[in-house]
LUMMARSE-42072 format. One record per residue (C-alpha): chain; residue number from 1; residue in one letter; y, z, x. Coordinates in nm, 2 decimals, always signed. Layout:
<recs>
["A"; NUM; "a"; [Y; Z; X]] ...
</recs>
This chain:
<recs>
["A"; 1; "x"; [-6.63; +8.93; -1.01]] ["A"; 2; "x"; [-6.40; +9.20; -0.86]] ["A"; 3; "x"; [-6.22; +9.28; -1.24]] ["A"; 4; "x"; [-6.53; +9.26; -1.43]] ["A"; 5; "x"; [-6.65; +9.55; -1.20]] ["A"; 6; "x"; [-6.37; +9.73; -1.18]] ["A"; 7; "x"; [-6.33; +9.72; -1.57]] ["A"; 8; "x"; [-6.70; +9.85; -1.58]] ["A"; 9; "x"; [-6.65; +10.11; -1.35]] ["A"; 10; "x"; [-6.33; +10.25; -1.54]] ["A"; 11; "x"; [-6.50; +10.21; -1.88]] ["A"; 12; "x"; [-6.74; +10.45; -1.71]] ["A"; 13; "x"; [-6.53; +10.71; -1.59]] ["A"; 14; "x"; [-6.33; +10.70; -1.94]] ["A"; 15; "x"; [-6.66; +10.76; -2.13]] ["A"; 16; "x"; [-6.76; +11.04; -1.88]] ["A"; 17; "x"; [-6.42; +11.23; -1.94]] ["A"; 18; "x"; [-6.47; +11.19; -2.31]] ["A"; 19; "x"; [-6.83; +11.36; -2.31]] ["A"; 20; "x"; [-6.67; +11.60; -2.07]] ["A"; 21; "x"; [-6.38; +11.72; -2.34]] ["A"; 22; "x"; [-6.66; +11.67; -2.58]] ["A"; 23; "x"; [-6.92; +11.92; -2.36]] ["A"; 24; "x"; [-6.56; +12.16; -2.31]] ["A"; 25; "x"; [-6.50; +12.21; -2.73]] ["A"; 26; "x"; [-6.85; +12.29; -2.84]] ["A"; 27; "x"; [-6.96; +12.50; -2.54]] ["A"; 28; "x"; [-6.64; +12.69; -2.62]] ["A"; 29; "x"; [-6.75; +12.76; -2.97]] ["A"; 30; "x"; [-7.11; +12.79; -2.87]] ["A"; 31; "x"; [-7.05; +13.04; -2.60]] ["A"; 32; "x"; [-6.82; +13.25; -2.91]] ["A"; 33; "x"; [-7.08; +13.23; -3.13]] ["A"; 34; "x"; [-7.41; +13.35; -2.90]] ["A"; 35; "x"; [-7.19; +13.58; -2.73]] ["A"; 36; "x"; [-7.15; +13.75; -3.12]] ["A"; 37; "x"; [-7.51; +13.77; -3.21]] ["A"; 38; "x"; [-7.65; +13.88; -2.84]] ["A"; 39; "x"; [-7.34; +14.07; -2.69]] ["A"; 40; "x"; [-7.13; +13.99; -2.35]] ["A"; 41; "x"; [-7.39; +14.16; -2.13]] ["A"; 42; "x"; [-7.71; +13.96; -2.28]] ["A"; 43; "x"; [-7.48; +13.64; -2.28]] ["A"; 44; "x"; [-7.37; +13.70; -1.89]] ["A"; 45; "x"; [-7.75; +13.70; -1.83]] ["A"; 46; "x"; [-7.78; +13.39; -2.00]] ["A"; 47; "x"; [-7.55; +13.25; -1.87]] ["A"; 48; "x"; [-7.73; +13.31; -1.50]] ["A"; 49; "x"; [-8.03; +13.19; -1.62]] ["A"; 50; "x"; [-7.93; +12.83; -1.75]] ["A"; 51; "x"; [-7.77; +12.78; -1.39]] ["A"; 52; "x"; [-8.10; +12.81; -1.22]] ["A"; 53; "x"; [-8.27; +12.54; -1.51]] ["A"; 54; "x"; [-7.98; +12.27; -1.53]] ["A"; 55; "x"; [-8.00; +12.01; -1.34]] ["A"; 56; "x"; [-7.72; +11.88; -1.07]] ["A"; 57; "x"; [-7.61; +11.64; -1.29]] ["A"; 58; "x"; [-7.52; +11.90; -1.58]] ["A"; 59; "x"; [-7.40; +12.16; -1.33]] ["A"; 60; "x"; [-7.14; +11.89; -1.15]] ["A"; 61; "x"; [-7.01; +11.81; -1.58]] ["A"; 62; "x"; [-6.99; +12.18; -1.58]] ["A"; 63; "x"; [-6.76; +12.22; -1.28]] ["A"; 64; "x"; [-6.59; +11.90; -1.34]] ["A"; 65; "x"; [-6.46; +12.10; -1.74]] ["A"; 66; "x"; [-6.40; +12.45; -1.55]] ["A"; 67; "x"; [-6.17; +12.24; -1.32]] ["A"; 68; "x"; [-5.93; +12.17; -1.60]] ["A"; 69; "x"; [-6.07; +11.79; -1.74]] ["A"; 70; "x"; [-5.77; +11.64; -1.79]] ["A"; 71; "x"; [-5.65; +11.68; -1.39]] ["A"; 72; "x"; [-6.01; +11.59; -1.27]] ["A"; 73; "x"; [-5.97; +11.28; -1.44]] ["A"; 74; "x"; [-5.72; +11.18; -1.20]] ["A"; 75; "x"; [-5.96; +11.27; -0.93]] ["A"; 76; "x"; [-6.26; +11.06; -1.12]] ["A"; 77; "x"; [-6.03; +10.73; -1.15]] ["A"; 78; "x"; [-5.93; +10.73; -0.77]] ["A"; 79; "x"; [-6.35; +10.75; -0.70]] ["A"; 80; "x"; [-6.44; +10.51; -0.96]] ["A"; 81; "x"; [-6.15; +10.26; -0.86]] ["A"; 82; "x"; [-6.22; +10.29; -0.47]] ["A"; 83; "x"; [-6.56; +10.25; -0.52]] ["A"; 84; "x"; [-6.50; +9.95; -0.75]] ["A"; 85; "x"; [-6.36; +9.80; -0.40]] ["A"; 86; "x"; [-6.58; +9.93; -0.22]] ["A"; 87; "x"; [-6.86; +9.77; -0.36]] ["A"; 88; "x"; [-6.69; +9.46; -0.40]] ["A"; 89; "x"; [-6.58; +9.42; -0.03]] ["A"; 90; "x"; [-6.93; +9.55; +0.03]] ["A"; 91; "x"; [-7.08; +9.25; -0.14]] ["A"; 92; "x"; [-6.88; +8.95; -0.01]] ["A"; 93; "x"; [-6.90; +9.05; +0.35]] ["A"; 94; "x"; [-7.25; +9.08; +0.30]] ["A"; 95; "x"; [-7.22; +8.75; +0.15]] ["A"; 96; "x"; [-7.01; +8.62; +0.46]] ["A"; 97; "x"; [-7.29; +8.72; +0.68]] ["A"; 98; "x"; [-7.50; +8.38; +0.86]] ["A"; 99; "x"; [-7.69; +8.28; +1.11]] ["A"; 100; "x"; [-7.39; +8.15; +1.35]] ["A"; 101; "x"; [-7.64; +8.08; +1.65]] ["A"; 102; "x"; [-7.86; +7.90; +1.42]] ["A"; 103; "x"; [-7.53; +7.72; +1.28]] ["A"; 104; "x"; [-7.39; +7.64; +1.60]] ["A"; 105; "x"; [-7.73; +7.47; +1.73]] ["A"; 106; "x"; [-7.75; +7.28; +1.44]] ["A"; 107; "x"; [-7.35; +7.13; +1.49]] ["A"; 108; "x"; [-7.42; +7.10; +1.87]] ["A"; 109; "x"; [-7.76; +6.79; +1.81]] ["A"; 110; "x"; [-7.54; +6.66; +1.53]] ["A"; 111; "x"; [-7.18; +6.64; +1.75]] ["A"; 112; "x"; [-7.42; +6.54; +2.08]] ["A"; 113; "x"; [-7.61; +6.18; +1.86]] ["A"; 114; "x"; [-7.23; +6.11; +1.74]] ["A"; 115; "x"; [-7.28; +6.22; +1.39]] ["A"; 116; "x"; [-6.98; +6.45; +1.32]] ["A"; 117; "x"; [-6.93; +6.37; +0.93]] ["A"; 118; "x"; [-7.26; +6.53; +0.98]] ["A"; 119; "x"; [-7.17; +6.83; +1.16]] ["A"; 120; "x"; [-6.84; +6.85; +0.90]] ["A"; 121; "x"; [-7.09; +6.80; +0.63]] ["A"; 122; "x"; [-7.30; +7.13; +0.75]] ["A"; 123; "x"; [-6.98; +7.32; +0.75]] ["A"; 124; "x"; [-6.92; +7.24; +0.38]] ["A"; 125; "x"; [-7.26; +7.34; +0.31]] ["A"; 126; "x"; [-7.24; +7.70; +0.44]] ["A"; 127; "x"; [-7.13; +8.00; +0.30]] ["A"; 128; "x"; [-6.88; +8.18; +0.52]] ["A"; 129; "x"; [-6.61; +8.24; +0.72]] ["A"; 130; "x"; [-6.77; +8.13; +1.06]] ["A"; 131; "x"; [-6.85; +7.81; +0.93]] ["A"; 132; "x"; [-6.51; +7.78; +0.80]] ["A"; 133; "x"; [-6.36; +7.80; +1.12]] ["A"; 134; "x"; [-6.57; +7.52; +1.26]] ["A"; 135; "x"; [-6.52; +7.27; +0.94]] ["A"; 136; "x"; [-6.15; +7.34; +1.07]] ["A"; 137; "x"; [-6.20; +7.26; +1.44]] ["A"; 138; "x"; [-6.43; +6.97; +1.35]] ["A"; 139; "x"; [-6.12; +6.82; +1.14]] ["A"; 140; "x"; [-5.91; +6.81; +1.44]] ["A"; 141; "x"; [-6.20; +6.67; +1.73]] ["A"; 142; "x"; [-6.03; +6.40; +1.78]] ["A"; 143; "x"; [-5.69; +6.54; +1.91]] ["A"; 144; "x"; [-5.60; +6.70; +2.19]] ["A"; 145; "x"; [-5.78; +7.04; +2.29]] ["A"; 146; "x"; [-5.44; +7.24; +2.25]] ["A"; 147; "x"; [-5.41; +7.12; +1.86]] ["A"; 148; "x"; [-5.78; +7.20; +1.81]] ["A"; 149; "x"; [-5.73; +7.52; +1.94]] ["A"; 150; "x"; [-5.50; +7.65; +1.76]] ["A"; 151; "x"; [-5.58; +7.52; +1.46]] ["A"; 152; "x"; [-5.90; +7.72; +1.52]] ["A"; 153; "x"; [-5.72; +8.04; +1.60]] ["A"; 154; "x"; [-5.49; +8.01; +1.30]] ["A"; 155; "x"; [-5.74; +7.93; +1.05]] ["A"; 156; "x"; [-5.92; +8.25; +1.21]] ["A"; 157; "x"; [-5.64; +8.45; +1.17]] ["A"; 158; "x"; [-5.69; +8.36; +0.77]] ["A"; 159; "x"; [-6.03; +8.37; +0.71]] ["A"; 160; "x"; [-5.93; +8.78; +0.95]] ["A"; 161; "x"; [-5.71; +8.86; +0.63]] ["A"; 162; "x"; [-5.95; +8.74; +0.32]] ["A"; 163; "x"; [-6.20; +8.98; +0.52]] ["A"; 164; "x"; [-5.98; +9.32; +0.49]] ["A"; 165; "x"; [-5.84; +9.20; +0.18]] ["A"; 166; "x"; [-5.87; +9.54; -0.03]] ["A"; 167; "x"; [-5.91; +9.77; +0.23]] ["A"; 168; "x"; [-5.52; +9.89; +0.16]] ["A"; 169; "x"; [-5.62; +10.02; -0.15]] ["A"; 170; "x"; [-5.88; +10.21; -0.03]] ["A"; 171; "x"; [-5.72; +10.37; +0.22]] ["A"; 172; "x"; [-5.49; +10.47; -0.06]] ["A"; 173; "x"; [-5.77; +10.62; -0.29]] ["A"; 174; "x"; [-5.89; +10.77; +0.04]] ["A"; 175; "x"; [-5.55; +10.96; +0.08]] ["A"; 176; "x"; [-5.47; +11.03; -0.29]] ["A"; 177; "x"; [-5.78; +11.17; -0.34]] ["A"; 178; "x"; [-5.73; +11.51; -0.14]] ["A"; 179; "x"; [-5.36; +11.51; -0.27]] ["A"; 180; "x"; [-5.46; +11.54; -0.59]] ["A"; 181; "x"; [-5.76; +11.80; -0.51]] ["A"; 182; "x"; [-5.40; +11.98; -0.33]] ["A"; 183; "x"; [-5.18; +11.94; -0.64]] ["A"; 184; "x"; [-5.43; +12.09; -0.80]] ["A"; 185; "x"; [-5.45; +12.37; -0.62]] ["A"; 186; "x"; [-5.10; +12.45; -0.65]] ["A"; 187; "x"; [-5.09; +12.38; -1.00]] ["A"; 188; "x"; [-5.38; +12.67; -1.04]] ["A"; 189; "x"; [-5.19; +12.93; -0.85]] ["A"; 190; "x"; [-4.85; +12.83; -1.04]] ["A"; 191; "x"; [-5.12; +12.93; -1.38]] ["A"; 192; "x"; [-5.21; +13.21; -1.15]] ["A"; 193; "x"; [-4.88; +13.35; -1.14]] ["A"; 194; "x"; [-4.80; +13.27; -1.51]] ["A"; 195; "x"; [-5.07; +13.46; -1.62]] ["A"; 196; "x"; [-4.97; +13.76; -1.41]] ["A"; 197; "x"; [-4.65; +13.74; -1.51]] ["A"; 198; "x"; [-4.72; +13.74; -1.90]] ["A"; 199; "x"; [-4.97; +14.03; -1.82]] ["A"; 200; "x"; [-4.79; +14.23; -1.63]] ["A"; 201; "x"; [-5.07; +14.33; -1.37]] ["A"; 202; "x"; [-5.25; +14.20; -1.09]] ["A"; 203; "x"; [-5.59; +14.14; -1.20]] ["A"; 204; "x"; [-5.85; +13.98; -1.10]] ["A"; 205; "x"; [-5.97; +13.87; -1.39]] ["A"; 206; "x"; [-5.60; +13.77; -1.44]] ["A"; 207; "x"; [-5.59; +13.56; -1.11]] ["A"; 208; "x"; [-5.97; +13.44; -1.14]] ["A"; 209; "x"; [-5.92; +13.18; -1.33]] ["A"; 210; "x"; [-5.65; +13.04; -1.18]] ["A"; 211; "x"; [-5.73; +13.01; -0.87]] ["A"; 212; "x"; [-6.13; +12.85; -0.99]] ["A"; 213; "x"; [-5.92; +12.56; -1.13]] ["A"; 214; "x"; [-5.71; +12.52; -0.79]] ["A"; 215; "x"; [-6.04; +12.56; -0.55]] ["A"; 216; "x"; [-6.28; +12.32; -0.74]] ["A"; 217; "x"; [-5.95; +12.05; -0.82]] ["A"; 218; "x"; [-5.96; +12.12; -0.39]] ["A"; 219; "x"; [-6.33; +12.06; -0.39]] ["A"; 220; "x"; [-6.33; +11.76; -0.57]] ["A"; 221; "x"; [-6.08; +11.58; -0.38]] ["A"; 222; "x"; [-6.23; +11.66; -0.03]] ["A"; 223; "x"; [-6.56; +11.53; -0.19]] ["A"; 224; "x"; [-6.44; +11.21; -0.34]] ["A"; 225; "x"; [-6.22; +11.11; +0.00]] ["A"; 226; "x"; [-6.57; +11.20; +0.23]] ["A"; 227; "x"; [-6.76; +10.95; -0.01]] ["A"; 228; "x"; [-6.48; +10.67; +0.01]] ["A"; 229; "x"; [-6.47; +10.73; +0.38]] ["A"; 230; "x"; [-6.78; +10.67; +0.44]] ["A"; 231; "x"; [-6.82; +10.31; +0.24]] ["A"; 232; "x"; [-6.47; +10.23; +0.42]] ["A"; 233; "x"; [-6.63; +10.27; +0.75]] ["A"; 234; "x"; [-6.93; +10.07; +0.70]] ["A"; 235; "x"; [-6.66; +9.84; +0.52]] ["A"; 236; "x"; [-6.48; +9.85; +0.88]] ["A"; 237; "x"; [-6.82; +9.78; +1.13]] ["A"; 238; "x"; [-6.90; +9.50; +0.87]] ["A"; 239; "x"; [-6.57; +9.30; +0.94]] ["A"; 240; "x"; [-6.61; +9.38; +1.30]] ["A"; 241; "x"; [-6.91; +9.20; +1.28]] ["A"; 242; "x"; [-6.79; +8.94; +1.09]] ["A"; 243; "x"; [-6.45; +8.87; +1.35]] ["A"; 244; "x"; [-6.68; +8.91; +1.68]] ["A"; 245; "x"; [-6.91; +8.65; +1.51]] ["A"; 246; "x"; [-6.60; +8.41; +1.43]] ["A"; 247; "x"; [-6.42; +8.44; +1.80]] ["A"; 248; "x"; [-6.76; +8.43; +1.95]] ["A"; 249; "x"; [-6.85; +8.08; +1.74]] ["A"; 250; "x"; [-6.47; +7.98; +1.84]] ["A"; 251; "x"; [-6.56; +7.97; +2.19]] ["A"; 252; "x"; [-6.90; +7.75; +2.14]] ["A"; 253; "x"; [-6.71; +7.52; +1.93]] ["A"; 254; "x"; [-6.43; +7.44; +2.16]] ["A"; 255; "x"; [-6.71; +7.40; +2.44]] ["A"; 256; "x"; [-6.89; +7.13; +2.23]] ["A"; 257; "x"; [-6.61; +6.95; +2.18]] ["A"; 258; "x"; [-6.51; +6.94; +2.50]] ["A"; 259; "x"; [-6.84; +6.80; +2.59]] ["A"; 260; "x"; [-6.82; +6.51; +2.36]] ["A"; 261; "x"; [-6.49; +6.48; +2.44]] ["A"; 262; "x"; [-6.60; +6.47; +2.81]] ["A"; 263; "x"; [-6.93; +6.23; +2.73]] ["A"; 264; "x"; [-6.69; +5.97; +2.56]] ["A"; 265; "x"; [-6.47; +5.93; +2.85]] 
</recs>
């Protein structure tokens, strides 16, 4: 499911980029034709009016083109891949959440009735890391308490690693996005100085294009990082909640097993 989700989001990103390229070419041709017909002053007024009428989607796409489609595509791919990983983690963590207190209550009842196999079956039929840890503890129930505790702790570490799987890649994209934006800033400044050198004059019109690319790429890079950071913090909160559930459930399970051993003696 994770690979399919990433592939779908990448396809959307490619389609968006191709559409933006096509829009850039068609917009340039259309602007030249209209400007020839109605003049530069009327053309500027028409552009101001169209900006107010365009929706957010069109304005976003326009800024994407103005920021250099080739370079902005890297920022877009960082957003798409980062979101794919975030969505995959959120789905996985949401499916891992269960009513841990109810599960442990049912396990305790079955253990008190000497139905250990029934308790194991209940854990096998329940999804999530809490049920897996309980099953691991019940598997070693007839052994010493030290062995049971080590088994639960070791398996809990494995489950915690599964919960955090892919989070390092999300942090990578959070770091990459603004870095790409700053790289665009540097490239835009170099473009501006190249244009100044070619023209032999420091004119606002000459500098504006390179500066615009620099600022737009920086803005988009920071926006992407902020979006991914919000999702990442939400993922961390869910991981902390599940980890807390696992620890509480492990302590409760050890108490259940200890009580069962004492009753047998």
